[in-house]
PAFIKOL-318579 format. One line per 4 residues: their letters; for each residue x, z negated, y negated of C-alpha. Coordinates in nm, 2 decimals, m for minus. Layout:
% residues N
A) X Z Y  ... $
//
This chain:
% residues 593
XXXX) m5.78 m12.82 6.16  m6.01 m12.61 6.32  m5.84 m12.32 6.52  m6.01 m11.97 6.46 $
XXXX) m5.76 m11.71 6.58  m5.91 m11.48 6.81  m5.89 m11.60 7.14  m6.00 m11.98 7.02 $
XXXX) m6.36 m12.12 7.13  m6.43 m12.16 6.76  m6.37 m11.87 6.68  m6.62 m11.72 6.96 $
XXXX) m6.84 m11.96 6.89  m6.91 m11.85 6.52  m6.96 m11.46 6.60  m7.33 m11.33 6.48 $
XXXX) m7.26 m11.06 6.76  m7.14 m11.18 7.10  m6.92 m10.86 7.18  m6.56 m10.91 7.35 $
XXXX) m6.30 m10.84 7.10  m6.16 m10.52 7.22  m6.52 m10.38 7.22  m6.56 m10.46 6.86 $
XXXX) m6.25 m10.30 6.79  m6.34 m9.95 6.94  m6.67 m9.99 6.76  m6.54 m9.98 6.45 $
XXXX) m6.29 m9.71 6.52  m6.58 m9.50 6.72  m6.84 m9.54 6.46  m6.59 m9.47 6.18 $
XXXX) m6.50 m9.15 6.34  m6.88 m9.08 6.39  m6.94 m9.14 6.00  m6.65 m8.87 5.95 $
XXXX) m6.78 m8.57 6.16  m7.17 m8.61 6.05  m7.06 m8.54 5.69  m6.98 m8.20 5.84 $
XXXX) m7.35 m8.14 5.93  m7.67 m8.09 5.77  m7.81 m8.38 5.64  m8.19 m8.23 5.51 $
XXXX) m8.33 m7.91 5.56  m8.39 m7.84 5.17  m8.11 m7.83 4.90  m8.36 m7.99 4.64 $
XXXX) m8.24 m8.31 4.70  m7.94 m8.35 4.51  m7.60 m8.25 4.61  m7.71 m7.98 4.84 $
XXXX) m7.71 m8.15 5.21  m7.80 m7.85 5.42  m7.47 m7.65 5.47  m7.28 m7.69 5.80 $
XXXX) m6.92 m7.71 5.79  m6.81 m7.92 5.46  m6.97 m8.22 5.28  m7.13 m8.22 4.97 $
XXXX) m7.27 m8.49 4.72  m7.37 m8.80 4.91  m7.18 m8.64 5.24  m6.84 m8.67 5.03 $
XXXX) m6.88 m9.04 4.97  m6.99 m9.12 5.30  m6.67 m8.93 5.43  m6.46 m9.16 5.16 $
XXXX) m6.63 m9.47 5.36  m6.56 m9.37 5.69  m6.20 m9.28 5.62  m6.17 m9.68 5.47 $
XXXX) m6.32 m9.81 5.79  m6.12 m9.63 6.01  m5.81 m9.73 5.81  m5.88 m10.06 5.82 $
XXXX) m6.01 m10.07 6.17  m5.67 m9.94 6.29  m5.51 m10.22 6.10  m5.65 m10.41 6.38 $
XXXX) m5.46 m10.25 6.64  m5.17 m10.41 6.47  m5.04 m10.05 6.37  m4.72 m10.04 6.20 $
XXXX) m4.80 m9.79 5.94  m5.08 m9.97 5.82  m4.96 m10.34 5.82  m4.94 m10.29 5.41 $
XXXX) m5.30 m10.22 5.41  m5.43 m10.55 5.58  m5.15 m10.78 5.59  m5.32 m11.09 5.70 $
XXXX) m5.47 m10.83 5.92  m5.81 m10.99 5.79  m6.17 m10.98 5.90  m6.38 m10.97 5.53 $
XXXX) m6.19 m10.61 5.46  m6.30 m10.45 5.76  m6.65 m10.59 5.68  m6.66 m10.47 5.32 $
XXXX) m6.49 m10.12 5.43  m6.76 m10.10 5.73  m7.09 m10.19 5.49  m6.92 m9.94 5.26 $
XXXX) m7.00 m9.67 5.46  m7.30 m9.79 5.58  m7.48 m9.85 5.27  m7.42 m9.51 5.16 $
XXXX) m7.53 m9.30 5.50  m7.84 m9.57 5.50  m7.93 m9.49 5.16  m7.91 m9.15 5.15 $
XXXX) m8.13 m9.13 5.48  m8.36 m9.35 5.27  m8.38 m9.15 4.95  m8.41 m8.83 5.12 $
XXXX) m8.74 m8.96 5.30  m8.90 m9.13 5.01  m8.80 m8.83 4.77  m8.89 m8.54 5.01 $
XXXX) m9.17 m8.72 5.15  m9.14 m8.81 5.51  m8.88 m8.85 5.79  m8.93 m8.49 5.91 $
XXXX) m8.69 m8.39 5.60  m8.39 m8.58 5.80  m8.20 m8.32 5.98  m7.96 m8.44 6.27 $
XXXX) m7.65 m8.51 6.08  m7.87 m8.76 5.90  m7.93 m8.92 6.19  m7.60 m8.89 6.32 $
XXXX) m7.46 m9.06 5.97  m7.72 m9.38 6.03  m7.65 m9.45 6.37  m7.28 m9.39 6.37 $
XXXX) m7.24 m9.59 6.04  m7.42 m9.88 6.16  m7.12 m9.91 6.47  m6.87 m10.04 6.24 $
XXXX) m7.08 m10.29 6.12  m7.20 m10.44 6.44  m6.79 m10.43 6.54  m6.69 m10.62 6.24 $
XXXX) m6.95 m10.88 6.28  m6.83 m10.94 6.65  m6.48 m11.02 6.49  m6.37 m11.37 6.46 $
XXXX) m6.53 m11.55 6.13  m6.25 m11.62 5.90  m6.48 m11.93 5.79  m6.69 m12.03 6.02 $
XXXX) m6.87 m12.33 5.87  m6.97 m12.05 5.60  m7.16 m11.81 5.86  m7.21 m11.44 5.75 $
XXXX) m7.10 m11.52 5.41  m6.73 m11.60 5.59  m6.73 m11.26 5.70  m6.68 m11.18 5.32 $
XXXX) m6.45 m11.46 5.21  m6.09 m11.38 5.09  m5.86 m11.49 5.33  m5.54 m11.71 5.24 $
XXXX) m5.27 m11.41 5.26  m4.91 m11.41 5.29  m4.63 m11.37 5.05  m4.55 m11.04 4.95 $
XXXX) m4.27 m10.86 5.00  m4.02 m10.74 4.72  m4.01 m10.36 4.69  m3.76 m10.16 4.46 $
XXXX) m3.84 m10.10 4.14  m3.84 m9.74 4.22  m4.14 m9.85 4.50  m4.32 m10.03 4.27 $
XXXX) m4.30 m9.76 4.00  m4.46 m9.52 4.29  m4.74 m9.77 4.36  m4.82 m9.77 3.99 $
XXXX) m4.86 m9.39 3.97  m5.05 m9.39 4.29  m5.28 m9.64 4.19  m5.35 m9.50 3.84 $
XXXX) m5.36 m9.14 4.01  m5.64 m9.31 4.22  m5.83 m9.44 3.94  m5.86 m9.14 3.73 $
XXXX) m5.96 m8.95 4.03  m6.25 m9.25 4.13  m6.32 m9.22 3.69  m6.36 m8.85 3.69 $
XXXX) m6.54 m8.80 3.98  m6.81 m9.09 3.86  m6.85 m8.92 3.52  m6.86 m8.58 3.64 $
XXXX) m7.18 m8.66 3.86  m7.49 m8.49 3.69  m7.76 m8.72 3.51  m8.02 m8.55 3.73 $
XXXX) m7.84 m8.70 4.03  m7.93 m9.03 4.02  m7.92 m9.09 4.40  m7.57 m8.93 4.40 $
XXXX) m7.43 m9.20 4.12  m7.60 m9.46 4.31  m7.45 m9.38 4.62  m7.11 m9.37 4.43 $
XXXX) m7.15 m9.71 4.25  m7.24 m9.87 4.64  m6.93 m9.74 4.80  m6.75 m9.85 4.46 $
XXXX) m6.84 m10.17 4.50  m6.80 m10.25 4.84  m6.47 m10.06 4.85  m6.32 m10.25 4.56 $
XXXX) m6.42 m10.59 4.72  m6.24 m10.51 5.03  m5.95 m10.38 4.85  m5.95 m10.75 4.66 $
XXXX) m6.00 m10.93 4.98  m5.67 m10.77 5.14  m5.46 m10.90 4.82  m5.35 m10.50 4.73 $
XXXX) m5.54 m10.54 4.39  m5.40 m10.83 4.26  m5.03 m10.77 4.41  m5.09 m10.41 4.21 $
XXXX) m5.19 m10.61 3.88  m4.88 m10.80 3.96  m4.66 m10.50 3.99  m4.80 m10.33 3.69 $
XXXX) m4.70 m10.65 3.50  m4.36 m10.66 3.62  m4.35 m10.26 3.46  m4.60 m10.32 3.19 $
XXXX) m4.45 m10.03 2.93  m4.44 m9.78 3.23  m4.82 m9.89 3.33  m4.95 m9.81 2.98 $
XXXX) m4.78 m9.51 2.95  m4.92 m9.38 3.26  m5.25 m9.51 3.25  m5.26 m9.31 2.86 $
XXXX) m5.09 m9.00 3.00  m5.41 m9.02 3.27  m5.65 m9.07 2.99  m5.48 m8.76 2.81 $
XXXX) m5.52 m8.56 3.15  m5.92 m8.64 3.17  m6.05 m8.38 2.93  m5.86 m8.10 3.10 $
XXXX) m6.04 m8.18 3.41  m6.39 m8.13 3.28  m6.59 m7.82 3.25  m6.87 m8.00 3.03 $
XXXX) m6.79 m8.11 2.71  m7.06 m8.38 2.73  m6.86 m8.59 2.99  m6.57 m8.62 2.72 $
XXXX) m6.87 m8.75 2.46  m6.95 m8.94 2.74  m6.54 m9.04 2.74  m6.56 m9.13 2.37 $
XXXX) m6.83 m9.37 2.34  m6.68 m9.54 2.62  m6.36 m9.56 2.45  m6.53 m9.66 2.09 $
XXXX) m6.72 m9.94 2.26  m6.44 m10.09 2.50  m6.22 m10.09 2.15  m6.47 m10.26 1.98 $
XXXX) m6.52 m10.51 2.30  m6.16 m10.55 2.32  m6.17 m10.66 1.95  m6.44 m10.92 2.06 $
XXXX) m6.20 m11.03 2.31  m6.02 m11.19 2.07  m6.31 m11.40 1.94  m6.45 m11.47 2.26 $
XXXX) m6.16 m11.44 2.53  m5.86 m11.58 2.33  m5.98 m11.82 2.09  m6.35 m11.91 2.26 $
XXXX) m6.56 m11.89 1.97  m6.91 m11.71 2.08  m7.00 m11.45 1.85  m7.36 m11.31 1.93 $
XXXX) m7.35 m11.05 1.63  m7.01 m10.88 1.64  m7.20 m10.57 1.64  m7.25 m10.59 1.25 $
XXXX) m6.86 m10.51 1.20  m6.91 m10.20 1.38  m7.15 m10.09 1.15  m7.02 m10.22 0.83 $
XXXX) m6.69 m10.02 0.92  m6.92 m9.72 1.02  m7.12 m9.76 0.68  m6.80 m9.77 0.48 $
XXXX) m6.64 m9.46 0.63  m6.99 m9.29 0.56  m7.01 m9.36 0.20  m6.64 m9.22 0.15 $
XXXX) m6.67 m8.92 0.37  m6.80 m8.65 0.15  m7.18 m8.63 0.28  m7.40 m8.51 0.04 $
XXXX) m7.63 m8.78 0.15  m7.36 m9.04 0.07  m7.43 m9.32 m0.26  m7.10 m9.15 m0.35 $
XXXX) m7.14 m8.79 m0.26  m6.85 m8.69 m0.46  m6.58 m8.91 m0.28  m6.42 m8.79 0.02 $
XXXX) m6.14 m8.97 0.16  m5.86 m8.85 0.40  m5.92 m9.00 0.77  m5.64 m9.26 0.70 $
XXXX) m5.81 m9.34 0.38  m6.13 m9.40 0.57  m6.01 m9.57 0.84  m5.80 m9.84 0.62 $
XXXX) m6.15 m9.84 0.41  m6.36 m9.96 0.72  m6.11 m10.22 0.84  m6.07 m10.35 0.51 $
XXXX) m6.47 m10.39 0.46  m6.54 m10.54 0.79  m6.21 m10.80 0.76  m6.38 m10.86 0.41 $
XXXX) m6.73 m10.92 0.57  m6.52 m11.12 0.84  m6.38 m11.36 0.61  m6.70 m11.44 0.41 $
XXXX) m6.90 m11.47 0.70  m6.65 m11.70 0.87  m6.53 m11.92 0.60  m6.88 m12.11 0.58 $
XXXX) m6.91 m12.10 0.92  m6.62 m12.16 1.15  m6.62 m12.55 1.11  m6.92 m12.52 1.35 $
XXXX) m6.87 m12.51 1.71  m7.04 m12.38 2.02  m7.42 m12.35 2.00  m7.43 m12.36 1.61 $
XXXX) m7.15 m12.12 1.57  m7.33 m11.91 1.79  m7.65 m11.91 1.61  m7.49 m11.84 1.30 $
XXXX) m7.32 m11.53 1.37  m7.65 m11.40 1.54  m7.82 m11.42 1.27  m7.55 m11.29 1.04 $
XXXX) m7.61 m10.95 1.25  m7.95 m10.97 1.19  m7.87 m11.01 0.85  m7.70 m10.68 0.84 $
XXXX) m7.94 m10.49 1.01  m8.21 m10.60 0.79  m8.00 m10.56 0.46  m7.91 m10.20 0.50 $
XXXX) m8.26 m10.12 0.61  m8.34 m10.24 0.28  m8.13 m10.06 0.04  m8.30 m9.74 0.05 $
XXXX) m8.40 m9.76 m0.36  m8.74 m9.91 m0.31  m8.65 m10.24 m0.17  m8.34 m10.25 m0.32 $
XXXX) m8.03 m10.10 m0.45  m8.00 m9.72 m0.26  m7.66 m9.79 m0.09  m7.75 m9.68 0.26 $
XXXX) m8.10 m9.49 0.24  m8.23 m9.74 0.44  m8.39 m9.62 0.82  m8.26 m9.29 0.70 $
XXXX) m7.93 m9.33 0.71  m7.64 m9.16 0.57  m7.63 m8.80 0.76  m7.45 m8.47 0.77 $
XXXX) m7.09 m8.68 0.77  m6.85 m8.41 0.79  m6.58 m8.31 1.10  m6.26 m8.51 1.06 $
XXXX) m5.96 m8.28 0.95  m5.62 m8.45 1.03  m5.34 m8.26 0.93  m5.54 m7.92 0.97 $
XXXX) m5.67 m7.97 1.27  m6.06 m7.95 1.25  m6.18 m8.18 1.52  m6.51 m8.02 1.51 $
XXXX) m6.38 m7.66 1.64  m6.29 m7.58 1.99  m5.94 m7.53 2.06  m5.76 m7.34 2.33 $
XXXX) m5.46 m7.53 2.46  m5.26 m7.42 2.78  m5.57 m7.21 2.91  m5.81 m7.50 2.89 $
XXXX) m6.10 m7.46 2.62  m6.11 m7.83 2.46  m6.46 m7.88 2.29  m6.52 m8.09 1.95 $
XXXX) m6.58 m8.43 2.17  m6.27 m8.36 2.36  m6.08 m8.34 2.03  m6.26 m8.66 1.92 $
XXXX) m6.12 m8.82 2.28  m5.78 m8.76 2.16  m5.84 m8.89 1.87  m5.99 m9.26 2.02 $
XXXX) m5.70 m9.26 2.26  m5.47 m9.29 1.96  m5.70 m9.57 1.84  m5.75 m9.74 2.13 $
XXXX) m5.39 m9.76 2.20  m5.34 m9.91 1.84  m5.57 m10.19 1.92  m5.41 m10.25 2.27 $
XXXX) m5.04 m10.31 2.06  m5.21 m10.55 1.81  m5.41 m10.73 2.10  m5.11 m10.78 2.30 $
XXXX) m4.88 m10.86 2.03  m5.11 m11.08 1.87  m5.17 m11.25 2.21  m4.81 m11.31 2.25 $
XXXX) m4.73 m11.41 1.93  m4.71 m11.82 1.85  m5.10 m11.70 1.69  m5.21 m11.63 1.99 $
XXXX) m5.09 m11.95 2.13  m5.25 m12.12 1.88  m5.58 m11.95 1.95  m5.56 m12.03 2.35 $
XXXX) m5.50 m12.40 2.28  m5.81 m12.40 2.05  m6.02 m12.22 2.32  m5.91 m12.52 2.55 $
XXXX) m5.93 m12.82 2.36  m5.96 m12.78 1.97  m5.98 m13.15 1.93  m5.61 m13.17 2.12 $
XXXX) m5.51 m12.83 1.95  m5.56 m13.01 1.61  m5.41 m13.33 1.71  m5.12 m13.15 1.79 $
XXXX) m5.08 m13.01 1.43  m5.27 m12.67 1.45  m5.50 m12.59 1.19  m5.80 m12.50 1.37 $
XXXX) m6.01 m12.33 1.10  m5.74 m12.10 0.93  m5.65 m12.00 1.34  m6.01 m11.90 1.38 $
XXXX) m6.04 m11.75 1.05  m5.75 m11.50 1.14  m5.89 m11.42 1.47  m6.25 m11.36 1.31 $
XXXX) m6.11 m11.15 1.05  m5.87 m10.96 1.29  m6.15 m10.89 1.58  m6.39 m10.81 1.29 $
XXXX) m6.09 m10.54 1.12  m6.05 m10.38 1.46  m6.42 m10.28 1.54  m6.42 m10.16 1.18 $
XXXX) m6.18 m9.92 1.28  m6.35 m9.80 1.56  m6.66 m9.77 1.34  m6.50 m9.52 1.12 $
XXXX) m6.44 m9.34 1.44  m6.79 m9.33 1.54  m6.97 m9.25 1.22  m6.79 m8.90 1.27 $
XXXX) m6.86 m8.84 1.60  m7.25 m8.90 1.57  m7.28 m8.71 1.23  m7.47 m8.97 1.10 $
XXXX) m7.51 m9.38 1.07  m7.87 m9.56 1.05  m7.94 m9.95 1.08  m8.12 m9.89 1.43 $
XXXX) m7.84 m9.95 1.68  m7.71 m10.26 1.51  m7.92 m10.51 1.70  m7.82 m10.80 1.90 $
XXXX) m8.00 m10.63 2.20  m8.14 m10.29 2.27  m8.24 m10.02 2.48  m7.88 m9.84 2.44 $
XXXX) m7.54 m9.96 2.29  m7.43 m10.04 2.05  m7.53 m10.36 2.05  m7.41 m10.73 2.06 $
XXXX) m7.54 m10.82 2.41  m7.37 m10.50 2.56  m7.04 m10.57 2.39  m7.05 m10.95 2.51 $
XXXX) m7.11 m10.82 2.88  m6.84 m10.57 2.86  m6.61 m10.87 2.77  m6.75 m11.13 3.03 $
XXXX) m6.78 m10.86 3.30  m6.45 m10.69 3.26  m6.26 m11.03 3.21  m6.19 m11.23 2.89 $
XXXX) m5.85 m11.31 2.75  m5.75 m10.97 2.94  m5.64 m10.61 2.80  m5.80 m10.38 3.09 $
XXXX) m6.09 m10.61 3.11  m6.30 m10.49 2.83  m6.19 m10.16 2.89  m6.33 m10.17 3.26 $
XXXX) m6.65 m10.38 3.16  m6.74 m10.11 2.86  m6.68 m9.84 3.08  m6.92 m10.00 3.37 $
XXXX) m7.22 m10.12 3.12  m7.19 m9.76 2.93  m7.13 m9.56 3.23  m7.46 m9.68 3.43 $
XXXX) m7.74 m9.64 3.21  m7.61 m9.33 3.10  m7.64 m9.17 3.48  m7.90 m9.38 3.56 $
XXXX) m8.20 m9.32 3.32  m8.43 m9.45 3.50  m8.28 m9.78 3.40  m8.27 m9.71 3.04 $
XXXX) m8.59 m9.93 2.97  m8.46 m10.21 3.22  m8.09 m10.24 3.06  m8.12 m10.58 2.96 $
XXXX) m8.29 m10.68 3.28  m7.98 m10.49 3.52  m7.74 m10.66 3.28  m7.90 m10.99 3.38 $
XXXX) m7.87 m10.91 3.75  m7.51 m10.80 3.73  m7.41 m11.08 3.50  m7.56 m11.32 3.76 $
XXXX) m7.40 m11.19 4.05  m7.07 m11.21 3.87  m7.08 m11.55 3.78  m7.19 m11.61 4.14 $
XXXX) m6.89 m11.40 4.32  m6.64 m11.35 4.05  m6.68 m11.63 3.79  m6.32 m11.52 3.58 $
XXXX) m6.44 m11.16 3.59  m6.35 m10.80 3.75  m6.00 m10.86 3.60  m5.93 m11.22 3.58 $
XXXX) m5.67 m11.39 3.38  m5.45 m11.63 3.55  m5.54 m11.92 3.35  m5.92 m11.85 3.38 $
XXXX) m5.88 m11.77 3.77  m5.73 m12.11 3.80  m6.04 m12.27 3.64  m6.24 m12.13 3.91 $
XXXX) m6.05 m12.11 4.24  m5.80 m12.35 4.42  m5.44 m12.25 4.38  m5.44 m12.18 4.78 $
XXXX) m5.73 m11.95 4.72  m5.48 m11.69 4.49  m5.28 m11.46 4.59  m4.96 m11.60 4.41 $
XXXX) m4.71 m11.88 4.46  m4.84 m12.21 4.36  m4.53 m12.27 4.11  m4.61 m11.90 3.92 $
XXXX) m4.99 m11.92 3.89  m4.96 m11.96 3.52  m4.67 m11.69 3.44  m4.97 m11.38 3.38 $
XXXX) m5.02 m11.55 3.08  m4.81 m11.48 2.84  m4.88 m11.72 2.58  m4.81 m11.98 2.82 $
XXXX) m4.45 m11.83 2.91  m4.34 m11.79 2.60  m4.48 m12.21 2.53  m4.27 m12.28 2.85 $
X) m3.94 m12.11 2.73 $
//
């Protein structure tokens, strides 16, 4: 085995920058301090650049992101000096987290300098603070590349490789709960900051994404993310409650109701993606027309909403009845479509479901009174759907709570939180049940599962019907949030969600077979086009690039199901003991019991 310790010839021979290790460590720390200091200087002379980077004394806009990147680089740089209070941050004293932290600050600073130059027309628009930031942020990268390469045979890529980590120390339950609380709070702060960036400040949001990607990658390579997930799994009830509380707090942190609107739409699509995760993630069925079930639920709710443009304008169901109607309609359609098609497998099933999605869109487009019966009003859709009134609480009106004014979308956000909690509960209980174990068996090998006595057709039909009904529930709320329904959004691919490609990408990107994966995937895929308006015409192109990169670097998804992670990585590469690698899958745990 090759010796790659700090003082070995092998390590020294594979360092791109030939510097003494003490000098390399010093460069990292000095550069990080310089990056932090530069954020208190002016980066440009004019406030025309988003964020107003002209002020001395306090950072703003992209300077705040550079400050965070510099602070992370400093912390990881100090771990190389084996400081006792920071050993938990980089327990293996690994190189890759230091490199990635340095890249987070470097990319933000250099992107900002280039953006100022391009947007304002020349280098003359850069103030001294920008030059200091660009020069200082480069020093940690140089120093990090002079550290020992953890995987010498892989060249530069070795500096981004996750190292083998020591077994985590056991902590007390109180300490673990404190860790979960801190983690959820940091996630809330990061999400709130990202969603609060103005749509016109695309440069700031790009910097936010650069920092988030490299910082998250670095934290994954330290093993902190995996250990946090394991800790949260040990305290699942506490972690779920805390996440729900954080989501409830979110509307109170926003001054603009538009951000609450973004949050509502994220929850709607995340809920639908979670329903699709039953079909794709747990059962292994590729459904390319799943958005049609969302449309069925939305149209069913619109028809009984009391809208004057509804075919049944005299019918006005309360919300609970409308929700049950939407779920029942989607479930019936799921059974009607699944019964004759679920005996197919693989690509054939995918083609059939794609056809069903197109048939639904074309059908509701033709039910306009001319091409067919007047039920959906065709391309005009059903409009003027009234706001929901639940127990005398009108969700369309603003309400003052504790000195905070909550607008219409904040009210619907609270409703969607309840709906999402119900869907998460259904998903987890179903996945932990006997039918859930059957889904996983079908996903792994349908022939072997059938040979063991599992009725594959019945099991797949239940998954199809349950996933469809959950999509119908989300469609019920979406119809009232948008005031209308029309056929245009319910297609396989489009410029904006909802569409089947978006939902499938959210499941694959976030992590198939997990609860939090589709929630995270839907948040990322909705928020990025919302903030980067120039990407709207290239949304599918951006999705394709994101999925290619994901398949290359993390094929199991951002939040990995333990079983799927084992399919793509060797046991020794995972931050878990070999004998415990399957226990993250609740179905496997129960089967073993």
